[in-house]
C-alpha positions in Angstrom: 17.4 -12.8 62.9 15.1 -12.3 60.0 16.2 -10.3 57.0 14.0 -7.4 56.3 13.0 -6.8 52.7 13.2 -3.4 51.4 9.8 -2.1 50.5 9.5 -0.7 47.0 6.8 1.7 45.9 4.3 0.6 43.3 5.9 2.8 40.7 9.4 1.4 41.4 7.9 -2.1 41.3 6.2 -1.3 38.0 9.4 0.1 36.4 11.4 -2.9 37.6 8.8 -5.2 36.2 8.8 -3.3 32.9 12.6 -3.4 32.7 12.5 -7.1 33.4 10.0 -7.7 30.6 12.1 -5.6 28.2 15.2 -7.5 29.1 13.6 -10.9 28.4 12.1 -9.6 25.1 15.5 -8.3 24.0 17.2 -11.6 24.9 14.6 -13.5 22.9 15.0 -11.2 19.9 18.8 -11.1 20.0 19.5 -14.7 20.7 16.5 -16.3 19.0 15.4 -18.1 22.1 12.3 -20.2 21.5 9.2 -19.0 23.4 8.7 -22.3 25.2 12.3 -22.2 26.4 12.0 -18.6 27.5 8.8 -19.5 29.5 10.7 -22.2 31.3 14.0 -20.3 31.7 12.4 -17.1 33.1 9.6 -18.8 35.0 6.8 -17.1 33.1 3.3 -18.4 33.6 2.5 -19.1 30.0 3.5 -18.3 26.4 0.6 -15.9 25.7 2.0 -13.5 28.4 5.4 -13.7 26.7 3.8 -13.0 23.3 2.0 -10.0 24.8 5.4 -8.6 26.1 6.9 -9.1 22.7 4.1 -7.2 21.0 4.5 -4.4 23.6 8.2 -4.1 24.0 9.8 -5.9 21.0 10.7 -5.1 17.4 8.4 -7.8 16.3 5.0 -7.2 14.7 1.7 -8.9 15.6 2.5 -12.0 13.5 5.9 -12.5 15.3 7.8 -11.3 12.2 11.0 -9.3 12.7 10.5 -5.7 11.6 13.8 -4.1 10.7 13.9 -0.3 11.0 15.0 1.3 7.8 18.6 2.4 7.7 19.2 5.9 6.3 20.5 5.7 2.7 24.2 6.5 2.3 23.6 7.5 -1.3 21.4 10.6 -1.1 22.0 11.3 -4.8 20.1 8.1 -5.7 17.3 9.1 -3.4 17.1 12.5 -5.1 17.1 10.9 -8.5 14.3 8.6 -7.5 12.3 11.5 -6.1 12.8 13.5 -9.3 11.7 10.5 -11.3 8.6 10.1 -9.2 7.8 13.8 -9.5 8.3 13.5 -13.3 5.9 10.5 -13.5 3.3 12.3 -11.3 3.6 15.4 -13.6 3.1 13.1 -16.7 0.1 11.5 -15.1 -1.4 14.9 -14.4 -0.7 16.0 -18.0 -2.3 12.9 -19.5 -5.4 13.3 -17.3 -5.8 16.8 -18.6 -5.2 15.7 -22.1 -7.8 13.0 -21.8 -10.3 15.5 -20.4 -9.7 17.9 -23.3 -10.0 15.0 -25.8 -13.4 14.1 -24.3 -14.5 17.7 -24.5 -13.5 17.9 -28.2 -15.4 14.7 -28.8 -18.5 16.1 -27.3 -18.1 19.3 -29.3 -17.7 17.4 -32.6 -20.7 15.3 -31.8 -22.8 18.4 -31.1 -21.6 20.1 -34.4 -22.5 16.9 -36.4 -25.9 16.9 -34.8 -26.5 20.6 -35.6 -25.4 20.2 -39.2 -27.6 17.1 -39.5 -30.7 18.9 -38.1 -30.3 22.4 -39.6 -28.9 21.5 -43.0 -30.1 18.0 -43.4 -26.6 16.8 -44.1 -25.4 13.5 -42.6 -21.8 13.8 -41.7 -21.5 10.4 -39.9 -19.2 8.0 -41.6 -20.7 5.5 -43.9 -20.0 1.8 -43.3 -17.9 0.1 -46.0 -20.0 -2.8 -47.5 -18.7 -6.2 -46.4 -17.1 -5.0 -43.2 -20.2 -5.3 -41.1 -20.6 -8.6 -39.3 -23.0 -10.9 -40.9 -23.3 -9.1 -44.2 -21.4 -9.6 -47.4 -21.5 -7.9 -50.8 -23.5 -10.8 -52.3 -26.3 -10.4 -49.7 -26.5 -6.6 -50.4 -26.8 -7.3 -54.2 -29.6 -9.7 -53.7 -31.7 -7.2 -51.8 
């Protein structure tokens, strides 16, 4: 007498196949089984198939590096402090950007006023260079001229 195999539907077969893959991947991850050993132990065609399963079902990333999910912080007060500190830094950055913008606007206004005074009243308000501070000139050279 021959044994009759029970026929499984394609979806049942697919889910069994998927659960088998997940089981192998979890064993590799939990027990640190080498890929070559897993290929031989579980009769998998080649290592690239196993790597594909790991990428799909495992907690590893593409480069086969363990990705640990973040654990929730027990100390929520520290998290709140860090969030407040971050918000304070963001506020300071915003304030400094506005201050820099205002300083640039003031600089433009002062330059415009100096230009108007120079053109309308023929008065030069630009700072005079102190003799000897300019590169390449000295007080002796200025006296000789």
